[in-house]
C-alpha angles and dihedrals in degrees: 000000000000094000094237113138106231093206092067094052116089121209116243094251092052091053092048089047092053094045090047089050091051094050090048089052093049091046093051100041104027118019097036095052091043090052090048092052092056092040092053091049092052097041092110099037138270098290092056090048090052093045089055091055097044093050110124091240093048091047090050089051090050095049091048093050092052092045093052093047091047090057101036098047098054091043091053092043091057091044091048095051092047094046095045090048091050091047102041104036102039140051121216144133113280098034093123089051091053091050089050092051090051091056091047096100089053091059100040123075112247089231090056092048090053089049089054092057090049090051089052104039105018125110090264097034131105094272098024098097093048091046091051094047088055097044095248115141118190107150115067086018139086096269092060091050090050092049093048093050094047089053098051094042104040096094095061102078095036092050091053094048104041098070090039095055091041088056094050095051129200102284096102094050095045088050092052093049092049089054090055104265116146124225095271096046090049091051095045101042102028112024103032096051088050093052101035097109094044088047091052092047093051092046089051093052090045093051091049093054093044094055093044100042112129114155104056093035091050091058097050102034102071087216093257108174114237092008116053105010114111119195097273091049089046091054091050093052092047092049094048089051089053092248090137096162092053093045092050093044091057090042091053089055089054089047091050090053088049090053090052090048090051091049094050090042090055091051093048092049088052093049094039091051091052090046094052091043091052092047091051092057 
């Protein structure tokens, strides 16, 4: 006997059927909707498509989306590095609680998280009267959108780095400290090079979610044209106003960003896989 378990060997027709089923599923639920988005945006020609993107409200939504992502992603990158360092490199009471808190946005609906910010910072919220008295506006303004986006995206970087740092252990850092390196030198020259691909991968996922977030941002934004509408909210408004070409044009821009993200993600997965394989040997 060869020692091969026959129950684990699929026949060629079964493999082809599974692969074909996978391609059919992707075609129906991924490729076809993606094609329809671009086809809808270009339904009335290239000029109408471009006009929808250079509309002042659309440009304001694009700028706000990029601004929110530019703030939320670095904040979450710093938080993710600090949290993963604290969890993977040290032992202390309350570590499991910190891990649970990091996972909280995954278990709470984005709409509920947005409502929490309204209850905290809204005009009738706990801190609303004090903020109003001091001229500070958070809800229905950019700060509220940033806070909501940071909340729903902060697990991504940490969740990529925690298992990576835990797998790498503490030996490299302890060796660096024993050779006289201070904390910053140890992080910059030892820890950061070891986690760079995982960090880039987490930042990429965080950025993709930040630009595409709808639920939490919809609750705290107020849907003010040209001021608090991000790209997903602008798509919703255009669609509700039966401006289907404009809605699909802006949606196609979001889809293009998603495709770029997918391409970079694939490259990072390849590089990250090689890096981890090399580290394992």
